[in-house]
C-alpha positions in Angstrom: 0.0 0.0 0.0 1.3 3.4 -0.9 1.0 6.3 1.6 0.1 9.8 0.6 2.0 12.2 2.9 -0.2 15.2 1.8 -3.4 13.3 2.6 -2.0 12.0 5.9 -0.9 15.6 6.9 -4.3 17.1 6.1 -5.2 17.0 9.7 -1.7 17.3 11.1 -2.7 19.3 14.2 -5.3 16.7 15.3 -3.0 13.8 14.5 -0.1 15.4 16.3 -1.9 16.1 19.6 -1.6 12.5 20.9 2.1 12.5 20.1 2.5 15.6 22.3 0.6 14.0 25.1 2.7 10.9 24.8 6.0 12.8 24.7 5.0 14.8 27.8 5.2 11.7 30.0 8.7 10.8 28.8 11.1 12.1 31.5 14.4 11.4 29.9 16.9 14.2 30.7 19.7 13.5 28.2 19.2 10.5 26.0 22.0 9.2 23.8 19.8 7.9 21.0 16.1 8.6 20.3 14.2 6.5 17.7 10.8 7.1 16.2 9.3 3.9 14.8 6.6 4.7 12.2 7.8 8.3 11.8 5.6 9.1 8.9 6.5 12.4 7.2 8.8 13.4 10.0 7.0 16.5 11.3 6.7 14.9 14.8 10.2 13.4 14.8 11.4 17.0 14.4 9.9 17.6 17.9 12.2 14.9 19.3 15.3 16.6 17.8 14.2 20.0 19.2 13.7 18.6 22.7 16.9 16.6 22.8 19.4 18.5 20.5 22.4 16.6 21.8 20.8 13.2 21.0 21.1 11.1 17.9 17.6 11.1 16.5 16.4 8.6 14.0 13.1 7.9 12.2 12.0 4.6 10.6 9.0 4.0 8.4 7.9 1.4 5.9 6.7 3.9 3.4 9.3 5.3 0.9 6.9 8.2 0.2 6.9 9.2 3.9 10.6 8.9 4.2 11.2 11.0 1.1 9.1 13.7 2.6 10.8 13.4 6.0 14.3 13.7 4.5 13.3 16.8 2.5 11.5 18.6 5.4 13.5 17.6 8.6 17.3 18.3 8.5 19.5 16.9 11.1 17.6 13.6 11.6 18.5 10.2 10.1 15.5 8.7 8.3 15.4 5.2 6.9 12.9 3.0 5.1 12.3 -0.2 7.2 9.9 -2.6 8.8 9.5 -2.3 12.5 9.2 -6.1 12.8 12.8 -6.5 11.5 14.2 -3.7 13.7 16.3 -4.4 16.8 16.7 -1.9 19.6 20.3 -0.5 19.8 22.1 -0.8 23.0 22.3 3.0 23.4 18.6 3.7 22.6 17.4 5.6 25.7 14.1 6.7 24.2 11.9 4.6 21.8 8.7 6.1 20.6 6.1 4.5 18.3 3.1 6.7 17.6 0.0 5.3 15.8 2.0 2.6 14.1 1.6 -0.7 16.0 -2.1 -1.1 15.0 -0.8 -2.1 11.6 1.3 -5.0 13.1 -0.8 -7.9 14.3 2.1 -9.4 16.3 3.0 -6.1 18.0 2.6 -7.5 21.5 5.6 -9.7 20.9 7.5 -6.7 19.5 6.7 -4.7 22.6 7.8 -7.5 24.9 11.1 -7.8 23.0 11.7 -4.1 23.1 10.9 -3.8 26.8 13.4 -6.5 27.6 16.1 -5.0 25.3 15.6 -1.5 26.6 18.8 -0.3 28.3 18.7 0.6 32.0 17.2 4.1 32.5 15.5 3.9 29.0 12.0 4.9 28.1 9.5 3.2 25.8 6.4 5.2 24.7 3.7 4.0 22.4 0.3 5.2 21.3 -2.3 3.2 19.3 -5.8 4.1 18.1 -8.5 2.6 20.2 -11.4 3.5 17.9 -12.0 0.3 15.9 -15.5 0.0 17.4 -16.4 3.5 16.4 -18.8 4.3 13.5 -15.9 5.3 11.2 -14.6 1.8 11.3 -17.6 -0.4 11.9 -19.4 1.2 8.9 -16.2 0.7 6.8 -16.1 -3.0 7.7 -19.8 -3.5 7.2 -19.7 -2.0 3.7 -16.5 -3.9 2.8 -18.0 -7.2 3.8 -21.3 -6.7 2.1 -22.2 -9.0 -0.8 -21.6 -6.2 -3.2 -18.1 -5.3 -2.2 -16.6 -8.4 -0.5 -15.6 -10.1 -3.7 -13.6 -7.0 -4.7 -12.2 -6.0 -1.3 -11.4 -9.4 0.2 -10.2 -9.8 3.8 -8.0 -6.7 4.1 -9.4 -5.2 7.3 -8.7 -6.2 10.8 -10.4 -5.1 14.0 -8.9 -7.4 16.6 -5.3 -6.1 16.7 -5.3 -3.7 19.5 -5.1 -4.9 23.1 -6.8 -3.3 26.1 -5.0 -0.9 28.4 -4.7 -3.5 31.2 -3.2 -5.9 28.7 -0.5 -3.4 27.7 0.1 -2.5 31.3 0.6 -6.2 32.3 2.9 -6.9 29.3 5.2 -4.1 30.3 5.0 -4.7 34.0 6.0 -8.4 33.4 9.1 -7.1 31.7 10.1 -5.3 34.9 9.3 -1.7 33.8 7.6 1.1 35.6 4.4 1.7 33.6 1.9 4.5 33.0 -1.0 3.5 30.8 -4.1 5.6 30.0 -6.6 6.3 27.3 -8.1 9.6 26.0 -11.0 10.3 23.7 -10.3 13.4 21.7 -13.2 15.3 20.2 -12.0 16.8 17.0 -13.9 19.6 15.3 -13.3 19.0 11.6 -14.2 21.6 8.9 -15.2 21.0 5.3 -17.2 18.5 3.3 -17.0 14.9 4.3 -14.1 15.5 6.7 -14.3 12.0 8.4 -13.9 10.4 5.0 -10.9 12.7 4.3 -9.5 11.6 7.6 -9.7 7.9 7.0 -8.5 8.3 3.4 -5.1 9.0 4.9 -5.0 5.9 7.2 -7.7 3.3 7.7 -9.3 3.3 4.3 -6.0 2.7 2.5 -6.2 -1.1 2.5 -9.6 -1.0 0.8 -8.5 1.5 -1.8 -5.4 -0.6 -2.5 -7.4 -3.8 -2.9 -9.8 -2.1 -5.3 -6.9 -0.8 -7.3 -5.1 -4.2 -7.4 -4.9 -6.3 -10.6 -6.3 -9.2 -8.7 -9.4 -7.2 -7.8 -9.7 -5.9 -11.3 -10.4 -9.4 -12.6 -13.3 -9.9 -10.3 -16.5 -11.2 -11.8 -18.4 -8.3 -10.1 -17.5 -6.0 -13.0 -20.6 -3.8 -12.7 -19.2 -2.2 -9.6 -15.9 -1.4 -11.4 -14.8 1.7 -13.2 -11.5 3.3 -14.3 -10.7 3.7 -10.6 -11.3 0.0 -9.8 -14.6 0.9 -8.0 -13.0 3.0 -5.3 -15.0 6.0 -6.2 -18.3 4.2 -5.8 -17.2 2.6 -2.6 -16.2 6.0 -1.2 -19.5 7.6 -2.2 -21.5 4.8 -0.4 -19.2 5.1 2.6 -19.4 8.9 2.7 -23.2 8.7 2.8 -23.0 6.4 5.8 -20.5 8.7 7.5 -22.6 11.8 7.0 -25.4 10.1 8.8 -23.2 8.9 11.7 -21.3 12.2 11.9 -23.8 14.9 11.0 -22.3 18.3 10.1 -23.3 21.1 12.5 -22.9 24.9 12.3 -19.6 24.4 14.1 -18.2 21.7 11.8 -18.2 17.9 12.2 -17.5 16.5 15.6 -15.3 13.4 15.4 -14.6 11.3 18.5 -11.3 9.5 18.5 -10.2 7.2 21.4 -6.5 6.5 21.8 -4.5 4.3 24.1 -1.1 5.3 25.6 1.6 3.4 27.3 4.8 4.9 28.7 7.3 2.6 30.4 10.6 3.3 32.1 13.3 0.7 33.0 14.9 1.5 36.3 18.6 2.3 36.2 
């Protein structure tokens, strides 16, 4: 799946707020190396470099498009294309942050466990994942994608059972011997414009469906009447947008979009 940095950054302030809340709980005075896993376009990684100017700051992301943007926009930070599942924590990594990334990795509990054990003494591990998979934005997407009309084209590309509960994350990190702070927050974003919830998910959760509809495999589906030059993505989005407008009605103040997020910050005693 290709990422679109411009689409993802459309709501940069709203997407960045959880990162700031996560970072505020990391009390590392002078880390040697700071790593941002799933750094995206690098705008938030830049905040790490500003907070710890003497540290070596690195960003890793699986998207070449995101890393290209990060390298162009954020000087002084090392950015690399890579898979978090293949990444190993360096011995001098005193701060490891992963913001809104691990929901894409079904086996991320095992990753967290390995990172927690490999974290150096005095090190900090901070992660944030969306906890809104049971909200209308996602339940309506799954319902439409699994309907008889779209299931043959979309296939089984969506997951909703990846994220753990806050107590599960807390126990995982406590079992690794870390001091743990876990919490959840529901943000109420006031989004302007037409179909803003659709625009939001276009940059993240809707991408697997759009990729499936654009794939050559999907293009050979017998359900050709749903297809067009865009592989059917336009029609899917129109149907989905109508459902979203009903679930998130526009008001005189904009569209109110609730978004729950789960945070975990852990510290390994020196």
